[in-house]
Residue, then its C-alpha position, 0 to 999 in steps of 0.5 A: x474517476x476518483x482515486x484514494x491512495x492508501x500507503x501501508x505503513x503499519x509494520x513494526x520494522x522488527x528486522x530493522x530494530x523496531x524503527x518506523x519504516x515510514x520515517x526512514x530516509x533514503x537520500x535524505x528523503x523519508x520513505x513515506x514522502x517518496x511514495x507520496x511523490x510517486x503516487x502524485x495524487x491531489x492533496x488530501x487524497x492519500x491516507x496512511x494505514x498505521x496498524x497499531x503504531x502511534x498516530x501522533x507519529x504521523x501528524x502533519x502528513x496523510x490522515x493516519x488510520x489504525x487497524x480495526x479491532x480484529x484478530x488479523x494484522x498485516x497489509x490485509x488489515x491495513x487495507x480493510x481499515x482504509x476501506x472502513x475509513x473511506x466508507x465513512x466519508x461523504x464521498x467514496x472513491x471509485x478506486x484505491x491505489x495501494x502501496x507499501x511504504x518501504x518501496x522507495x523506487x515506486x515507479x512514476x507510471x505505477x498508477x497509470x499502468x495499472x489503470x490501463x490494464x484494469x479495464x472492467x476488472x476488480x483489481x490489478x497488481x504489480x509483478x516483476x518476473x515471477x515475483x508479485x507485489x500484492x501490497x502494490x495494487x489498484x482496487x475497484x472500491x465497490x469490489x472490496x467494500x465488504x472487506x471491513x465486515x469480513x475482517x470483523x467477523x473473521x471470515x476475510x481472506x487470509x492475506x492480500x494475495x488470497x483477496x487478489x485471487x478471489x477477485x481474479x486480479x490482473x497481474x501487470x508486469x514491470x521490467x526488473x532492471x532494476x526492480x522498482x518494487x524492491x522493498x526494505x525489510x533489513x539493514x542489508x536491503x537499506x544499504x543495497x537500495x541506498x547504493x542504487x541512488x549512487 
């Protein structure tokens, strides 16, 4: 079973003053490094979707993959760009494990629990209580190989949520004490999650 990791890091960080979330530090460790550690994949198995950010800013880490030229953005565009990149490689993975870059407490059993629940399904995603996290999901690669073309033609689902729904994706529950998928969108989020380290 081969797995590629995709870290979705193309957000503009506007509510944080326009900073690159990937390089924000929590407890002295950059957010992107925290996610890489949690995914625990072999070297070279992770790429980072950077949207329209400068790829030079990600030098020295996972391969940076910019969005496709299309009238769509956000996490769906990031996943499409990752799939497009992987389709051009000599060997394609069986699965893609995706995570937002701003999830500093991504659980160490993230991949294992999704794999266990996926079975023969096309996708599985994390859920805590009534809140679900479409950016934190496991995708069967063969189920989404048409995504880049759908994005280019303007016929793709509106969002990752809609894509998951179209694939009858499986929700996988995690306990919420504390929420392992809490993410950082504002300074208040950053402060709150920094306190969790204490």
